[in-house]
PLY file of the C-alpha trace (Angstrom):
ply
format ascii 1.0
element vertex 383
property float x
property float y
property float z
element edge 382
property int vertex1
property int vertex2
end_header
-3.02 -10.13 -34.34
-3.50 -6.36 -34.13
-7.26 -6.64 -33.86
-6.89 -9.24 -31.10
-4.62 -7.01 -29.05
-6.88 -4.05 -29.70
-9.87 -6.01 -28.42
-7.98 -7.02 -25.29
-6.88 -3.46 -24.65
-10.45 -2.21 -25.01
-11.32 -4.21 -21.89
-8.13 -3.39 -19.97
-8.47 -1.18 -16.89
-6.79 2.21 -17.01
-6.63 2.67 -13.22
-3.04 2.45 -11.90
-2.29 -0.86 -10.17
-1.48 0.77 -6.82
-4.78 2.68 -6.78
-6.89 -0.22 -8.03
-5.46 -2.38 -5.24
-6.28 0.29 -2.64
-9.80 0.63 -3.98
-10.82 -2.98 -4.50
-8.36 -5.68 -3.39
-9.45 -6.84 0.06
-6.49 -8.45 1.91
-6.50 -12.22 2.33
-7.23 -13.58 5.80
-4.41 -15.08 7.84
-5.22 -18.38 9.52
-5.03 -18.02 13.32
-5.32 -21.15 15.48
-5.88 -20.92 19.24
-5.07 -24.20 21.01
-6.19 -24.79 24.58
-6.86 -27.68 26.94
-10.44 -27.52 28.12
-12.69 -24.46 28.30
-11.04 -21.03 28.39
-11.31 -19.27 31.75
-10.70 -15.88 33.35
-8.60 -13.38 31.39
-8.27 -15.80 28.47
-12.00 -15.48 27.79
-11.65 -11.68 27.58
-8.64 -12.01 25.29
-10.57 -14.35 23.04
-13.36 -11.80 22.78
-10.84 -9.26 21.47
-10.43 -11.44 18.37
-13.96 -12.75 17.94
-16.44 -10.36 16.27
-19.78 -9.86 17.97
-23.02 -10.50 16.10
-23.56 -7.87 13.42
-20.12 -6.32 13.89
-16.99 -6.43 11.81
-13.98 -8.36 13.05
-11.69 -6.45 15.48
-8.73 -7.76 13.48
-9.86 -7.32 9.85
-7.84 -9.92 7.97
-7.73 -13.03 10.14
-9.80 -16.19 10.37
-9.60 -17.72 13.81
-9.92 -21.42 14.66
-10.69 -22.24 18.29
-9.32 -25.73 19.05
-9.99 -27.46 22.36
-7.45 -30.31 22.37
-9.53 -32.30 24.86
-12.50 -32.54 22.49
-10.88 -31.95 19.08
-11.56 -34.61 16.46
-9.93 -32.90 13.47
-6.75 -34.75 12.57
-4.90 -31.85 10.93
-5.08 -29.74 14.10
-3.96 -32.57 16.33
-1.06 -33.30 13.99
-0.04 -29.64 13.99
-0.05 -29.52 17.78
1.92 -32.74 18.09
4.58 -31.47 15.66
4.92 -27.81 16.65
3.16 -27.30 19.98
5.14 -27.00 23.24
5.45 -30.25 25.19
5.70 -28.83 28.70
2.68 -26.52 29.02
-1.10 -26.58 29.22
-1.40 -22.84 28.61
-3.40 -21.56 25.63
-1.12 -21.30 22.60
-1.53 -19.23 19.44
-0.36 -20.06 15.90
-0.45 -17.69 12.91
-0.28 -19.03 9.33
-0.27 -17.37 5.91
-3.66 -17.09 4.17
-4.97 -20.33 2.68
-5.00 -18.65 -0.76
-1.21 -18.57 -0.80
-0.98 -22.34 -0.54
1.77 -21.93 2.08
1.19 -24.02 5.24
4.00 -22.07 6.87
3.95 -20.81 10.46
4.49 -17.06 10.66
4.57 -17.03 14.47
3.53 -19.07 17.48
3.62 -18.36 21.20
1.70 -17.85 24.42
-1.81 -16.45 24.21
-1.36 -13.21 26.16
-2.33 -9.57 25.87
1.29 -8.69 25.11
1.61 -11.26 22.33
-1.62 -10.12 20.67
-0.30 -6.56 20.57
2.82 -7.74 18.73
1.22 -10.25 16.38
-1.67 -8.35 14.85
-0.23 -4.86 14.62
2.96 -2.85 15.16
4.20 0.74 14.81
5.68 0.06 11.36
2.49 -1.50 10.04
0.41 1.42 11.32
2.87 3.88 9.76
2.77 1.96 6.50
-1.04 2.11 6.35
-1.04 5.85 7.07
1.49 6.53 4.32
-0.59 4.64 1.77
-3.69 6.51 2.91
-1.78 9.79 2.46
-1.11 8.92 -1.19
2.10 6.91 -1.39
1.99 4.56 -4.39
4.16 2.15 -2.43
6.06 2.07 0.83
9.41 0.33 0.38
10.00 -1.60 3.60
13.72 -1.99 4.25
14.61 -4.80 6.64
18.02 -3.67 7.80
20.93 -6.05 8.17
22.36 -4.50 11.32
25.40 -3.12 9.52
24.80 0.60 9.95
27.11 1.66 7.12
25.73 -0.70 4.47
22.12 -0.13 5.59
22.56 3.63 5.23
24.15 3.27 1.80
21.35 0.96 0.63
18.64 3.34 1.81
20.27 6.33 0.13
20.66 4.38 -3.11
17.03 3.24 -3.03
15.72 6.71 -2.22
17.78 8.12 -5.08
16.21 5.71 -7.55
12.72 6.46 -6.26
13.16 10.26 -6.42
14.28 9.95 -10.02
11.31 7.75 -10.90
8.88 10.19 -9.28
9.99 12.70 -11.92
10.13 10.40 -14.95
7.20 8.00 -14.58
3.76 8.97 -15.87
0.39 7.72 -14.75
-1.98 6.22 -17.34
-4.81 8.32 -18.70
-8.03 7.35 -16.97
-10.86 6.08 -19.15
-14.32 7.51 -18.63
-15.87 4.04 -18.51
-13.59 3.01 -15.64
-14.70 6.00 -13.60
-18.35 5.36 -14.43
-17.93 1.69 -13.46
-16.75 2.72 -9.99
-13.23 1.30 -10.40
-11.79 4.47 -8.91
-13.30 6.94 -6.44
-10.97 9.90 -6.97
-10.24 12.12 -9.94
-7.08 12.16 -12.02
-6.05 15.39 -10.28
-5.92 13.52 -6.96
-3.35 11.03 -8.25
0.40 11.58 -8.19
3.56 9.50 -8.17
5.00 9.17 -4.67
7.19 6.60 -2.94
8.78 6.36 0.50
11.17 4.09 2.41
10.41 2.60 5.83
13.38 1.08 7.68
13.06 -1.66 10.32
16.03 -2.50 12.55
16.82 -6.19 13.12
16.67 -5.78 16.92
13.31 -3.97 17.00
11.27 -6.28 19.25
7.98 -4.58 18.35
8.51 -5.54 14.70
9.69 -9.13 15.25
6.44 -10.68 13.99
6.24 -8.30 11.02
9.82 -9.14 10.12
9.07 -12.86 10.35
5.98 -12.37 8.19
8.07 -10.81 5.43
11.02 -13.19 5.66
8.87 -16.34 5.73
7.08 -15.44 2.51
9.69 -17.17 0.37
11.55 -20.36 1.38
15.03 -19.02 0.70
14.53 -15.85 2.78
14.09 -17.49 6.18
17.82 -17.75 6.87
18.91 -14.90 4.63
21.80 -12.79 5.89
21.72 -9.17 4.80
19.18 -6.48 4.10
15.92 -7.09 2.23
13.51 -4.70 0.53
9.75 -5.20 0.05
7.55 -2.76 -1.93
4.15 -2.65 -0.17
1.07 -1.10 -1.81
-2.73 -1.24 -1.99
-4.22 -2.65 1.20
-0.98 -4.07 2.52
0.10 -6.22 -0.43
3.82 -6.79 -0.95
5.70 -7.59 -4.12
8.53 -10.13 -3.99
11.65 -9.28 -2.00
14.82 -7.75 -3.34
18.13 -8.66 -1.76
20.72 -5.95 -1.25
22.39 -6.87 -4.54
19.01 -7.00 -6.22
18.27 -3.34 -5.47
19.36 -2.02 -8.85
17.98 0.90 -10.79
16.42 -1.44 -13.36
14.74 -3.66 -10.78
13.35 -0.73 -8.79
12.12 0.92 -11.99
10.46 -2.33 -13.06
8.44 -2.58 -9.86
7.53 1.11 -9.89
6.43 0.95 -13.54
4.20 -2.01 -12.71
2.64 -0.28 -9.70
1.96 3.01 -11.51
0.94 1.39 -14.80
-2.61 0.41 -15.83
-4.14 -2.55 -13.99
-4.31 -4.87 -16.99
-5.28 -7.83 -14.77
-7.95 -6.98 -12.22
-7.88 -10.38 -10.48
-5.65 -10.02 -7.43
-4.45 -13.63 -7.32
-3.19 -13.38 -10.89
-0.93 -10.51 -9.89
2.43 -10.97 -8.12
2.78 -10.59 -4.39
1.23 -11.59 -1.07
-0.92 -9.85 1.55
0.31 -8.77 4.97
-1.43 -8.95 8.33
-1.80 -5.26 9.20
-5.04 -5.04 11.24
-5.79 -1.85 9.30
-9.41 -0.98 8.56
-8.78 -0.17 4.91
-12.38 0.79 4.13
-12.27 3.37 6.91
-8.87 4.66 5.76
-10.21 5.07 2.24
-13.30 6.90 3.51
-11.14 9.26 5.56
-8.94 9.86 2.53
-11.91 10.82 0.35
-13.22 13.19 3.02
-9.79 14.87 3.32
-9.48 15.24 -0.46
-12.97 16.73 -0.73
-12.24 19.15 2.12
-8.99 20.27 0.45
-10.83 20.93 -2.82
-13.51 22.98 -1.09
-10.88 25.06 0.70
-9.06 25.65 -2.58
-12.26 26.79 -4.30
-13.05 29.05 -1.35
-9.65 30.74 -1.57
-9.90 31.18 -5.33
-13.39 32.70 -5.19
-12.85 35.05 -2.21
-13.01 38.65 -3.57
-10.09 40.99 -2.75
-10.56 43.59 -0.02
-11.67 47.02 -1.18
-11.57 50.43 0.43
-14.33 52.99 0.83
-13.93 54.06 -2.81
-14.37 50.52 -4.04
-10.78 50.35 -5.27
-8.66 47.28 -4.51
-6.31 48.05 -1.62
-2.62 47.02 -1.81
-1.51 44.28 0.54
0.37 45.03 3.76
3.49 43.48 2.24
3.25 45.79 -0.78
2.86 48.91 1.38
5.85 47.96 3.54
8.00 47.50 0.47
7.22 50.98 -0.82
3.71 51.07 -2.14
1.80 49.46 -4.96
3.33 49.81 -8.43
1.68 52.28 -10.76
-0.01 50.74 -13.80
1.62 51.37 -17.16
-0.56 53.60 -19.35
-2.28 51.79 -22.21
-0.61 48.54 -21.19
-2.14 45.62 -23.07
-4.12 43.10 -21.09
-2.19 39.88 -20.50
-3.35 37.07 -22.75
-2.61 34.35 -20.19
-0.43 32.59 -22.77
3.27 31.94 -22.40
5.91 30.64 -24.75
6.24 27.54 -22.56
4.42 24.40 -23.52
1.77 23.50 -20.92
2.16 20.24 -19.10
-0.34 17.64 -20.15
-2.96 16.80 -17.53
-4.88 13.58 -17.09
-8.19 13.58 -18.96
-10.69 10.95 -19.88
-10.19 9.32 -23.23
-9.31 6.15 -25.04
-5.71 5.30 -25.78
-5.03 4.71 -29.48
-5.12 1.07 -30.53
-1.51 0.85 -31.62
-0.21 2.52 -28.44
-2.47 0.34 -26.32
-1.24 -2.83 -28.02
2.37 -1.89 -27.46
1.74 -1.05 -23.82
-0.11 -4.32 -23.28
2.82 -6.30 -24.70
5.14 -4.43 -22.34
2.88 -5.13 -19.35
2.61 -8.83 -20.08
6.35 -9.17 -20.35
6.86 -7.09 -17.20
4.36 -9.18 -15.24
6.25 -12.36 -16.05
9.55 -10.87 -14.92
7.99 -9.67 -11.64
7.08 -13.22 -10.65
10.65 -14.07 -9.68
12.75 -12.55 -6.91
15.64 -10.47 -8.11
18.97 -11.28 -6.57
0 1
1 2
2 3
3 4
4 5
5 6
6 7
7 8
8 9
9 10
10 11
11 12
12 13
13 14
14 15
15 16
16 17
17 18
18 19
19 20
20 21
21 22
22 23
23 24
24 25
25 26
26 27
27 28
28 29
29 30
30 31
31 32
32 33
33 34
34 35
35 36
36 37
37 38
38 39
39 40
40 41
41 42
42 43
43 44
44 45
45 46
46 47
47 48
48 49
49 50
50 51
51 52
52 53
53 54
54 55
55 56
56 57
57 58
58 59
59 60
60 61
61 62
62 63
63 64
64 65
65 66
66 67
67 68
68 69
69 70
70 71
71 72
72 73
73 74
74 75
75 76
76 77
77 78
78 79
79 80
80 81
81 82
82 83
83 84
84 85
85 86
86 87
87 88
88 89
89 90
90 91
91 92
92 93
93 94
94 95
95 96
96 97
97 98
98 99
99 100
100 101
101 102
102 103
103 104
104 105
105 106
106 107
107 108
108 109
109 110
110 111
111 112
112 113
113 114
114 115
115 116
116 117
117 118
118 119
119 120
120 121
121 122
122 123
123 124
124 125
125 126
126 127
127 128
128 129
129 130
130 131
131 132
132 133
133 134
134 135
135 136
136 137
137 138
138 139
139 140
140 141
141 142
142 143
143 144
144 145
145 146
146 147
147 148
148 149
149 150
150 151
151 152
152 153
153 154
154 155
155 156
156 157
157 158
158 159
159 160
160 161
161 162
162 163
163 164
164 165
165 166
166 167
167 168
168 169
169 170
170 171
171 172
172 173
173 174
174 175
175 176
176 177
177 178
178 179
179 180
180 181
181 182
182 183
183 184
184 185
185 186
186 187
187 188
188 189
189 190
190 191
191 192
192 193
193 194
194 195
195 196
196 197
197 198
198 199
199 200
200 201
201 202
202 203
203 204
204 205
205 206
206 207
207 208
208 209
209 210
210 211
211 212
212 213
213 214
214 215
215 216
216 217
217 218
218 219
219 220
220 221
221 222
222 223
223 224
224 225
225 226
226 227
227 228
228 229
229 230
230 231
231 232
232 233
233 234
234 235
235 236
236 237
237 238
238 239
239 240
240 241
241 242
242 243
243 244
244 245
245 246
246 247
247 248
248 249
249 250
250 251
251 252
252 253
253 254
254 255
255 256
256 257
257 258
258 259
259 260
260 261
261 262
262 263
263 264
264 265
265 266
266 267
267 268
268 269
269 270
270 271
271 272
272 273
273 274
274 275
275 276
276 277
277 278
278 279
279 280
280 281
281 282
282 283
283 284
284 285
285 286
286 287
287 288
288 289
289 290
290 291
291 292
292 293
293 294
294 295
295 296
296 297
297 298
298 299
299 300
300 301
301 302
302 303
303 304
304 305
305 306
306 307
307 308
308 309
309 310
310 311
311 312
312 313
313 314
314 315
315 316
316 317
317 318
318 319
319 320
320 321
321 322
322 323
323 324
324 325
325 326
326 327
327 328
328 329
329 330
330 331
331 332
332 333
333 334
334 335
335 336
336 337
337 338
338 339
339 340
340 341
341 342
342 343
343 344
344 345
345 346
346 347
347 348
348 349
349 350
350 351
351 352
352 353
353 354
354 355
355 356
356 357
357 358
358 359
359 360
360 361
361 362
362 363
363 364
364 365
365 366
366 367
367 368
368 369
369 370
370 371
371 372
372 373
373 374
374 375
375 376
376 377
377 378
378 379
379 380
380 381
381 382
């Protein structure tokens, strides 16, 4: 049994789940259906072009797949049935439906309404989704989206409790040690020094009209959430992937720690669909966000090296001049005669830093057992 676990661990990925997802898990495409009677005309043609990619270009809305259905010529039964069951009966205006990605196996309507410039702005993006993407780009392991209940007192208490748990976990959790072969295989594009444990909370008010579609997207992900009364929390990571919701009662220290440990632990299963969660419609260009992140990290490193290698200012005699702050405070201190050179060592134990290496077999086997058990528990919503 030990050799079997050891063999499995040898092939396990050491990149943290949150980072692996940001690097390699492309978000699933939402199914978008545009119904219209006859050929589109006027402004509707221009609106349609906002969604349809031109030849050789990437899609304006990255994770959607659009179906253009002319009801006067349509011969596909499923679309006609959908229109008959859910379409408005008293209009001939173009109408838009948004469904979860086909990979989820959920033929559930996220939103439907008039095909207008205003509706497109609400459906495919929103301030919260843009903020979420920027936070992940900045290095957050996960953004905990808090759908508020509308009760100011309880919402505030829940946020403070959640933030308290997360701050504690930022200090106690540890990232896995990266393996050299994972770096060489291109599973991660940053160094261990660029990784850290960070979480944040993003609150959305129930009456925020700009986030109505985003709220519906989150609350329609599970059947029993649609008519839920009370606050809900969704940890979002990677390229806009959310773990299962927590109800207000489900936001316990153990449950939050369980999700955080999963997200910051090694990605033992690299296949996205075999991991818990579902993808959100964010309209974020994740490849571009990643590229910008790498450029910013590289720039910061260069600036740090430049500061460290800049020689101190010297006077005419070649001696190092005291700083302005030192002169103001009374002059530079005189050196102690025959003072020994500092060794650079202290009596404090240095903190361990991430380095490339292979985790011992026994430790790897134990961690793998823990991950498998944790993955099973994550599949169900905590209440």
